[in-house]
N, C-alpha and C positions, 0 to 999 in steps of 0.2 A: 725332224721326224715327219714322215709323210702321213697323210690321212688314210685310214684303212676302212674298207667296207665293214659293216657290222658283223658279217659272217667270219671275218678274220680277226675279231677282237676277243680277248679272253680276260676276264676280270677275276682275279684270284686273291682272296684274303689269306695271308700266312698267319696261322694261329697255333696256340698250344700253351703248355705250362711255361712259367718263367724259367729262364736259364737253360732251355733245351737247344738253343742255337738257331732260332728263327732268323734273327738279323744276319748271322753269318751265312745262312743258306741264301737269303736274298742277295747278299754281297756276292756269293759264288755264282748265282744265276745271272746277275748283271755282268760280271766279268766274263763268264762263258759266252754270253750273247754279244760281247763287244761293246756294251753300253758304258763300261768303265775301263780305264786303261790298266788298273791294278786293283787287286783285292784289298779292300780296307779290313781293319780288324777292330772288333769291339774293345778289346783290351788296350789297344793303342789310341782309341778315340778317333779312329779314321773311317768308321763305317758310314756308308752313304746315307742310311736312313736313321742313324742315331746322331743327330747333329746339334740337338739342344744342349746347352752347357750342362744342365743337370743330368742328361743322359750320358754325356761324356764323363762327368765326374763320378757318377754312381755305377757306370758300366751296365746299365739296364735300359730297356726301351720304356719310355713314358708316353710318347705320342705315336699315334698311327701315322705312317708316312707312305706316300705312293712312290712306286719305282717302275716306270714304264720301260719296256725293252722290246726289241724286234727279234723274232726268231722264225726262220723258215717262211718268210713273207707273211707273218702274223704279228699283231701287236699284243703283247702280254702286259696288262696292268697289274703289278703286284702291289699289295698293301701290307706292309710290315706292321704288326700289332704288338702291344705289350702283352706279357703273359702273367704279370703279377696282379693279384686281385684288386689292389688299390687303383689300378688304371684300366680295368677291364671294360669300362664304358667305351674306350677307343676301339676295342675288338668288336663290340656290339655294332658300332657305326660301320666298321669295315664289312662285317657280315651282311649288314642290311643292303649295301650297294654292290656286293660281289655276286658273281654267278657261280662260284665254287669256293670251297674252303680247302686249303692245303695245310693239313695238320702235321706238325713236327713233334716227334716223340723221341725221347732219349733212349738209346739202346740198353742202358743199364737200368734205368728207372721204370721204363714201360709207361703205362697209362697213369697219369697223375691227376691231381684234383682239377686244375683249370682245363685240362683236356676234356674231362668228363662234362664240366659245366658248359664249355663252348660247343661241345658236340651236341648238347641239348639245344643250344641256341641255333646251331646249324639245322637241326631237325625242325625247329619251329619255322625257320625260313625256307625249308624244303631244298636245302643246298646240296648239290653233288659234292663228294669228298675224295681227296687223295691223301695218303699218309706217307711221310718220309721218316724212316727210322734213322736217326742221326747218331754220330759218334761211334760208329761201329769199329773204330780202330782202338778203342779203350780196352784195358785189361778186363777180362770177364764179360765183355760185351757179347751177347748171343742174339743173333737175329731171330732164331726160332722162338726163343723165350719172349722177345718183344712182340712177335706176331701172336703168340698164345695170349699174352696180356691184352692185346687189342681184341682178339676174338672172344675172350672170356667176358669182356666188358661190352662189346658192341655187336657181336654176332659173327657167324661163320662166313658172311658175305665180305668180310675184310680179308682179302687174299693177296699174297705177294705177286707183284708184276715183275719183280727182280729178286734175285738172291745174291748175297755177297760172294765174291771170288776170293777165297782166303778168309782169315779171321784175325781179329785183334791187330797187333802190329804187323802181321803178315798179310793184311788186307791189301789186295792189288787192284780190285775193280769190282764189276758186277756182271751177273749173267742175266741177260734179257730172256724172260720165259716165253715171250711170244715167238721170237725167232730162234731161241735156244742158242744164242751167240754170246761170247764173252767180250767184255770191253774193259780195258785197263785205262787208267787216267794218269796223265803227266801234265803238270802245270794247269790242271783244270780241264784239259781237253781229252776227249775219249778217243781211244784207238782200238780197233778190233784185234782180238788176240786169240790164240789157240785155246780151246776149251778142254781142260784135262778130263780124262774119262771118268774119274771118280766124281768130279763136279757135275758131269753130264747126268749121271744116275740120279743124284740128288735133285738136279734141276727138273728132270722129267717127272719126278715124284711130285714136286711142287706144281708143275705145269698141269697135272691132272686136275688139281683143285681149281686152278684158274679156268680151265676149260669148262668144268661143271658150272661154275658161277656165270661165265659168259654165255653159255648155251641157254641157261634158264631165263635170260633176258629177252629171248627172241624165239617164238614158237617154231619157226622154220629151222633155225639153228639147233634147237633142242631135238627136233625130230631127226635131223641128220646125225647129230652126236650120238643119240641113242642107237641109231642103225649102224653107224660106221665107227663110233668111238673116237673120232678125230674131226678137227676143223682145220681149214687152211689158215694161213697167217692173216689174210685179208678178212676172212669170216670171224676169226678170233678177235681182231681189232674192232670189227663192226659190232660184235656182241658186247665187247667191253665198253665201247662208246655208248651203246644203248643202256647198258647196265649202270654205268656211272651217272648218266643223265637221270635215270629213274631212281637212283639210290640203292639199286639191288646189288651193285658191286662197288666196293671201296678198294682200289688197288693200293698196294704197299710197295714203296720204293726204298732203295738203300742210299746212304750217303755219309760222307765225312765233310761237312760244310767248309770247315777251315782249310781243307786241302782242295776244295773244288770237286772232290770225288763224288760222282753221281749227278752232278749238275746238269749235264747234257741229257741224261735219261729223264730227269724231272721236267726239263723244258719240252722234250719230245712228248712226254705223257700229257702235259698241259695242252699242247697244241692238238694232239691226236684224240684225246679223250674228254677234255673239259668242254661243255657246251658253250657256244657263243651266245651273246644276248638274244640273237634271233631264234635260238633253239630253246630258250627258257620260256616258261609260261608268261603270257603278257602281263605287264604291270597294270594293276587296277587301282584307280584313285580313290580317295576317301569317299567321294560321292558316286562311285560305281562306274566311272568312265574307264574303258579299256584302252590302254596305250601300247601301241606296238613300236618296236625300235626302228621307225622309218625316219631317215634324215630329212625327208621332205614333209613330214607330218607336222602337226601343231607342237610348239615347243613345250616341253615339260622337263625340268631339271631339279633334282633334290640336292640341297646343300646339306652335306652330312658331317662337315667339320669346319670349325672356324679357328684361325690361328693368327696371333699378332706377329707380324714380321717386322724386325727393327728397321728395315730399309724401305719396304713398300707399304707398310701399314697392315691393316687387317686383310688376311687372305681367306677366301671362302672356297673350300673344296666342294666340288659338285659332281654328280653323275647325270648325264643326259639320258632320259628314258624315251623321249620322242622329239622329233625335230632336230634343229641344229642351232647351237648357241654361237653367235658371232661376236668378234671383237668390235668395239666401238658401236654398240647397238643399244636400243632401248628395250627393256623387258618389264614385266609386271610381277611384283611379289604378291602372290595370291593370299598369303597368310597375313601380311601387313596391309594389303589393299593399297599399295603404293607403287608408283613407277620407280624403276632403278636404271641408272645409266651404267652400262657395262663398258669398261675400258679394255685394256689389253688382256687377252686370255693367255694362260700358261699351261703347259704340262709340267708337273713337278716331279723331279727325281731327287728325293731327299730335299735339300735346300736349293738345288739347282733349278732355275726357272727357264723353261724352254718356251719362247714366245710362239704362239700359233694364231692363225687368223680365225679358226673356227674349231668347235668341238661337236662332232655329230652324235646322233643317237647311239647308245651303247658304250660310249667312251667316257673317260674321267678327265676332269680338268680343274683349273683354279682361276679365280679372278680376284683382283685387289680392290680395296677401297669401296665396297658397296656400302651405302650410307645406312640403309634400313635393315638389310638382310642378316639373319642369324641362322645358326644350325637348326635344321628341320624345316626351313622355309622352302617353298616351291617357287621357282622362277618359270614364268610362262609368258604367253602373249595376252594382252588385255582383252582382245576379242575372243579368246578361247581360254578363260580362266580354269585352272585345275589345281587341286591340292593333293600331293602325293602322301602316301602313308609315312609317318615320321619314324625315325629311329626310336625304339623303346629302350631307353637307358635304364640301368639298374638304379634303385633308390639308394640314397645315402644311408650309411650304416653307423656313422659316428659323428658326434657334434662336439665342437670346442668353441670357446670364446676367443675372439681375436681383438687385442687392444694395442693401439699405437704406443710406441715408447716415448714419444714427445708430442708437444702441441703442434709442431710443424708437420709431423707424420699424420696427425689426426685429420688435418685439413685435406690431405691427399688420399687417405685410406678408402673412403667411400667410392670415389671414381675408379681407383685401381681395382678394387674388388669387383665392381660392376664389369670392368673390362675382362677380368679373369673368368667371371661367371659366364660371359658371352662365349669365351673359348671352350669352356668345360661344362657341359650340361649336367654332369654328375656332381658339380659343386653348387651348393645352395647357400645363399647369403640372406640373413634376416635380422631385423632389429628386435631385441627383447625389451618391450617397453617397461617391464617390471625391474629388470636389473640394469637397464639403460646400456646394455652391452650388445655388440654385434656377434651373432652366432654363425659360425661356419660349419656346414655339414658336408661330409664327403664319404668316400668308400673305405677309408682306413686312415690310420695315423700317418703313414708315409705320404699319403695323398695330401693331407693337410699341411704336413711339414714342407712338402715341395711347393705348395701354394705360398707359404710364408717365405720360402727362398725366392720365389718368383717376385713377390711383392718387393723384396729387398733389391733383387738384381734388375728387374725390368722397370720398376717404378720408384726405386730408392726410398721405400717406406719400410722402416724397421718396426716389427710387431712382435708381440708375445702371445703365445697360445696358452689357454687354460681350460680347466673343467667348466662345462656350462652350468648355469644357475638352475637349480630345481625349483619350480614354481610352487612352493608350499602355500597352503592357505590356513587361516585360522577360523574357528567357529566357536559358538557358545554351547554349553552343556545343558543349561536349564533356564527357567524364567528368572527375571530380576527386575527391580524398579530402582531408579535413581534420579536425583535432581541435579541439574547442571546450573550453576549460578555464576554469572559474569557481571559483576557490579563494580564500577569504578567511578567514584565521585571526586572530581578534581576542580580546579579553579573555574574553568568555563563549563561547557557542556560535557556531561559525563557519558558513561556507557552503562546500559541496564538491560539485562536479558536473563530471565529465569524460566527453565522448562523442566517438566517431569516426564520421563519416558519409561515405558515398559518394554523389555526385550524378551524374545523367546526364540528357541531354535526352530528352523524349518527343515523339511526333509532334504537329504543330500541332493545337491544340484538345483534346488529351488531358487537360489539367488537371494535377492533382497526385496523386502516389501516395507513400505512406509504407510502407516495408517494414522489419519487425523481423527482423534476422538475428543477433541476440545468442544465443550458445550459452553455457549455464551461467549463472552469476550475476554476470557482469561489471557489469551494471546490474540492480538488482532490478526485478521486473515493474512495481511501482507507479510507477517513475520513467520508464519508457519512453514513455508517452503525454506526459509533460512535455517530452521532447526534441521530439516531434512538434509540440507546442504552440509551443515556442520557434522551431522552423523556420518554421512558418506565419506567426508574427509577423514574422520577418525577411523572408519573402517578400512580405508585405503592404507593408512599408516600402520595399522595393526596394533595389537595390544601386547601380545606375548613375545614375538620375535621379529616384528616389523613386516609381517606378511599380511596381505589383504584378508579382511574378515568376510565370510560368505554365509549364506543360508540362515539369514536372520530376519525376523519380523520386528520392526520398531513401531511402537504405538505412542503417539504424543497424547498425554492424558490431562496435563495441567500446566500452569505457568503463571508468571506475573509480568506485568509490563509497567513502564513509566511513561507518562504523557509526553515528556521532553527527551529523556536520555535513551530510550529504546531505539535500536537500529538493526539493520540487517546483519552487520558484522557481530553485534553483541549476541544475537540469537544463534548465529553460526557457531560462535565460540561456546555458548551455553550448551548447544546440542552436542558438540564434540566432547565437552567435559562430562555431560550426562551419560553419553555412550560408554566412555572409558570406565567410569565408575560402575555402571551397571554390568559391563562385561566382566570386571574383576569379581563382582558378586556372583555372577552366573557361572564362572569357571570357564576358562578358555582352553580349547583343545586344538592341537596342531594336526592339519590334514596333509596328506601327500598324494600326488598323482599316481594312479595305478594304470599300467599299460597292458593292452592286449598284445601278446607276443606269440608269433608263429615261428618255430624253428624247424627247418628241414635238414635232416642229417641221414647218413647211411644207417641202415637198420642196426648194425652192430655197435653203434655209438649212442643209441637212444638212452640206455641206462646212465651213461656218463653225463649226458646233457640234462636229464631229469634230476640227477643228483645235484648238479651245479645250480639248476633253477631253484630247487628246494633250499639250497644254501643261501640263495639270494632272496629269501622270504617269498618265493613264488608259489602260486597254487596251480597245480596241473589241472587243466580243464578237459583234456582228452588227447588221444593220439589217432592219427589217420595214416595207415599204410598207403603209399602212392603207387605201388605195383611196379616200381622200377628199382627196387632195392633201397629205397629211402622211405622215411617216415616223417610226418609233420607232427610235432609236439605243440599243442596249444596251451598257453598258460597266462595267468595274470601276475604281473611282477611290479613292485614299486619302481618308479622311474629312477630313484636315487641309486638303485642297485644295477641299473642297466647302462650307466654312462660309459663304461669301458667294455661293454659286452661284445663288440665286434672283435676286439683283441682276445677276450676270454674264449669266445667260441672258436676262433681260429686256432688257439692253443689246444683246446680240447679235441678238436676234430682234424687237426692238421690241415685246416683250410677247406675241408670237405663239406662243411655246413654253411647255411646262410639263414638269415632271419629277417622278418618284417615286424614292425612295431607301430601301434597306434594308441592314442589316448582312450581310456575306458571310463574312469570315474575317480573320485577322491575318496580316501578312507583315512580314519584316524591313525596317526603314527604311534607305534608302541612306545610306552613311557620312557624306557631307557634310551631309545633313539631320539625321541623328542627332546630330552634333556640336552643331548649333544648338539642338536640343531639350534636350540635356544642359546646355548653357551657360545656357539660359533657366531650367531647373529650379534650377540653382545660384544664379542671381540671385534667384529667388523665395524660396529657403531663407534667403539672406542678409537679404533684406528682412523676412521674417517674424521672424528672430532679432533684428534691430535694433529691431523694434517690441516 
């Protein structure tokens, strides 16, 4: 594949709801352009961009994949993305480096949840858009109804560029509204055909709406249209190109991806209407540097995806925003502040690697085996350091514990998880020091299940996923005093430590305070910190259910010592015993973490969400209408009730809601729930002791 000037490059992210045919459309476009010799099929596991074993097995897209092709002396970089919410981080990355978004919508279903969410992301990125209404050959598929769905959700500027010729199983091709010509498709190739008179009338009616939107994007065109009521084909195309670039026009095309129907029209629209990198606003770095897509400028390339390839090692996908990245060169990683040796560069078409000597500004490429570089790092020259704006990935929504099934797996698990977290920025890995378990956080249950599958398949590590540990705490209810006595007289030197302590509750969140109120030498100075140490150990172990004790003041008031047998360890044990006795007298309460929860849902689902949160012992703090048909509900909910909330919310809202959660404070657990927690803790202790 030859190197193209920046004006002839088009970078397009193919996005939309899961299961609408995005991968099939990319396959049809590759075949139409001659980039592949035959059309692969998702159902057969032969699609170019779905090559991961999990994608083949599940018949869904999990990873974003690039698919460059050549069309009318232009280079088009397609990025096929997942539509399922558990893998939406890949779509976020693709939209960050694309110059336009090609939305695929199902003719029967119309606008669905992920379409809405990703449309908002495209808004935030200021991206031009095209829409393909796919699967128009299905029974009851109506193009007009799909367009109405788009316009109702996104506005009247979403207008057809084509209309179908025929309908359902009698669909033969499309009518181009710019030229008012018909095209039929055979074997994915378009041929001009005679336009029936009844189809002409309908086409001219749709064309009026297209003319209005195109004219409004250019003052001179608007003036001519208002005076003459018509624009030439060239003027209409010029108006559409300006309208698409500014976001004032979103053209809608027709297709049946699995048959290749409409593929040529989509490629023509991408080349004619989508702006090149040179036509887009200049990239601005984190520190405010303006970067123009000049191949001879200073190098600036953003790594937007990392993937482990079984043959060449770690692959880094990048987009060059300025300068030219060359094979066998030295670059500087501005984020890590380290030099990197760049080996062979590739263009990636699915898993096919096409070696190239250089990747210029505006283009996408990949490089293997960078030692320091990860997703969101910027590659540049050391004498002109620059950091590009990173991809803003969605936050994890669900957490699970991950445990190895054997000791052998345990040794390999940490390194394997670190490798997977490098590939997937939406996957978070942390160690819970309290439960001594590893916690995996991701975007959904399917996401974490696939991580477990990859651990087994790529790293031969067998794991088990489970519910995460809730970090309960214990505290005392009132003041109490107790003596701790550790006296052992044996044949040789004995052990002697006696202390009296007072304990009292502190305000929630105050922590722990130790006060030395010994007068005289009842306990020598060197043993008083030992009492403190013993108390802390007892607090860590808990009294009621094995959870750490918090928000307590401990005052050392008296004690006894022995000139020979007293020791550090004796007073540690005495302090521990004294605390446990005093805590039992003071009464121990169980505390649970309370989370601040923000749930954003469509207005018509607010009542359902509030009802569910109330059922989870939540307290509603307020509601804020967002002005876009959604409302954000703010609440405080116990963490124990939120462990599976990602699945619950998806079920309640059909995937149309999302939430964020952060820690707020600790509160006492209601007695009937506390009893269950204490019983479960006792069972766990018994099970551990039996092992």
